[in-house]
C-alpha positions in Angstrom: 0.1 0.1 0.0 1.1 3.6 -0.7 -0.4 6.6 1.0 0.3 10.0 -0.7 0.1 12.9 2.0 -0.2 16.4 0.9 1.5 19.1 2.9 1.6 22.8 2.8 3.1 24.0 6.2 -0.3 24.4 7.9 -1.6 22.8 11.1 -4.3 20.9 9.2 -1.8 19.4 6.6 0.5 18.4 9.8 -2.6 16.7 11.5 -3.3 14.9 8.1 0.5 13.7 8.1 0.2 12.5 11.9 -3.1 10.6 11.2 -1.5 8.8 8.1 1.6 7.7 10.5 -0.9 5.9 12.5 -2.0 3.9 9.5 1.3 3.0 8.2 2.7 0.3 10.5 -0.7 -1.7 10.9 -1.2 -1.6 7.2 2.4 -2.0 6.1 2.2 1.1 3.8 4.6 3.4 2.4 4.2 7.3 2.5 4.8 9.9 -0.2 4.8 13.3 1.1 3.9 15.6 -1.6 3.7 19.6 -2.0 2.0 21.5 -5.1 4.0 24.5 -6.0 1.9 27.3 -7.2 3.4 30.8 -6.7 1.4 33.0 -4.4 0.4 36.7 -5.2 1.3 39.1 -2.6 0.3 42.7 -1.8 3.2 45.2 -1.8 3.5 48.4 -0.3 0.9 50.4 1.7 -1.1 49.1 4.7 -4.5 49.5 3.1 -6.2 46.6 1.3 -6.3 46.6 -2.4 -9.6 48.6 -3.2 -9.9 47.8 -7.2 -8.3 47.0 -10.3 -6.6 50.4 -10.7 -4.9 49.8 -7.3 -4.1 46.3 -7.8 -1.8 46.5 -10.8 0.5 48.8 -8.7 0.6 46.8 -5.6 0.0 43.0 -6.5 3.4 41.0 -7.3 3.6 37.2 -8.4 6.2 35.1 -6.3 8.8 33.5 -8.5 8.7 30.1 -9.2 12.2 29.6 -7.8 11.0 31.2 -4.4 7.8 29.1 -4.6 10.0 25.9 -5.3 12.2 26.8 -2.4 9.2 27.2 -0.2 7.9 23.9 -1.0 11.1 22.2 -0.8 11.4 23.5 2.9 7.8 22.2 3.7 8.7 18.9 2.4 12.1 18.7 4.3 10.2 19.5 7.5 7.4 16.9 7.0 10.2 14.3 5.9 12.1 15.0 9.3 8.8 14.7 11.4 8.2 11.5 9.6 11.7 10.2 10.2 11.6 11.1 13.9 8.6 8.7 14.0 10.6 6.0 12.6 9.0 5.8 9.3 10.6 6.1 5.8 9.1 8.3 3.3 9.8 9.9 0.1 8.9 13.4 -1.1 7.6 14.7 -4.2 7.2 18.4 -5.4 4.4 18.8 -7.7 3.4 21.7 -9.8 -0.1 23.6 -10.2 -3.2 24.0 -8.5 -3.3 21.4 -5.7 -7.1 20.6 -6.6 -5.7 19.1 -10.1 -2.1 18.4 -9.3 -3.0 16.1 -6.1 -5.4 13.6 -7.7 -3.6 13.4 -10.7 -0.4 12.5 -8.7 -2.2 10.1 -6.7 -3.8 8.4 -9.9 -0.4 8.3 -11.7 1.4 6.4 -8.6 -1.6 4.0 -8.2 -2.0 5.4 -4.7 -4.0 3.5 -2.3 -5.2 6.5 -0.3 -4.6 10.3 -0.4 -4.4 12.5 3.0 -5.3 16.1 3.0 -5.9 18.6 5.8 -9.0 20.9 6.2 -8.4 24.3 7.4 -11.9 24.9 8.5 -12.6 28.1 6.9 -15.8 29.8 7.3 -18.9 28.4 5.7 -19.4 31.9 4.0 -15.9 31.9 2.7 -16.0 28.2 1.6 -19.3 29.2 -0.3 -17.7 31.9 -2.2 -14.5 30.2 -3.2 -15.1 26.4 -2.3 -12.9 24.0 -0.1 -9.6 22.6 -1.7 -10.1 19.4 0.4 -13.7 19.1 -1.1 -12.6 19.6 -4.6 -10.0 17.0 -4.2 -12.4 14.6 -2.9 -14.5 15.0 -5.9 -11.6 14.7 -8.3 -9.4 11.7 -6.8 -10.2 8.2 -8.2 -8.7 6.7 -4.8 -10.1 7.1 -1.3 -9.3 10.7 0.3 -9.1 11.0 4.1 -9.7 14.6 5.0 -8.4 15.3 8.4 -9.5 18.3 10.7 
């Protein structure tokens, strides 16, 4: 058995990783820790929020791919260190693109027996506006998905 565990540096992802660790030994499974690189868009300059399109062009900047990759590698290294300290061997994989698409596709490509993701517990209102990443992954994955709160 092979479990894929998605990490992004959040507490929710840490809980998903911890839960996957409890499943490894009894099932004789392996773990692949993955992080999907997607450069962030950041607001630069000023303390006021961006108020419109005219203001956005001067204040929004995309993170470089190199910075996003470095951030992703740090997240993977921290997760791998945690797993190693728990006495479990694991591999890591840096993916690219929207996690909603990249994670299910990767799990399918490697024939994963299960995919573990964290759920951040955002507000119902916000989730209604933008959707839940975990929910979208559940809907797209071809293998069982465990969402850990």
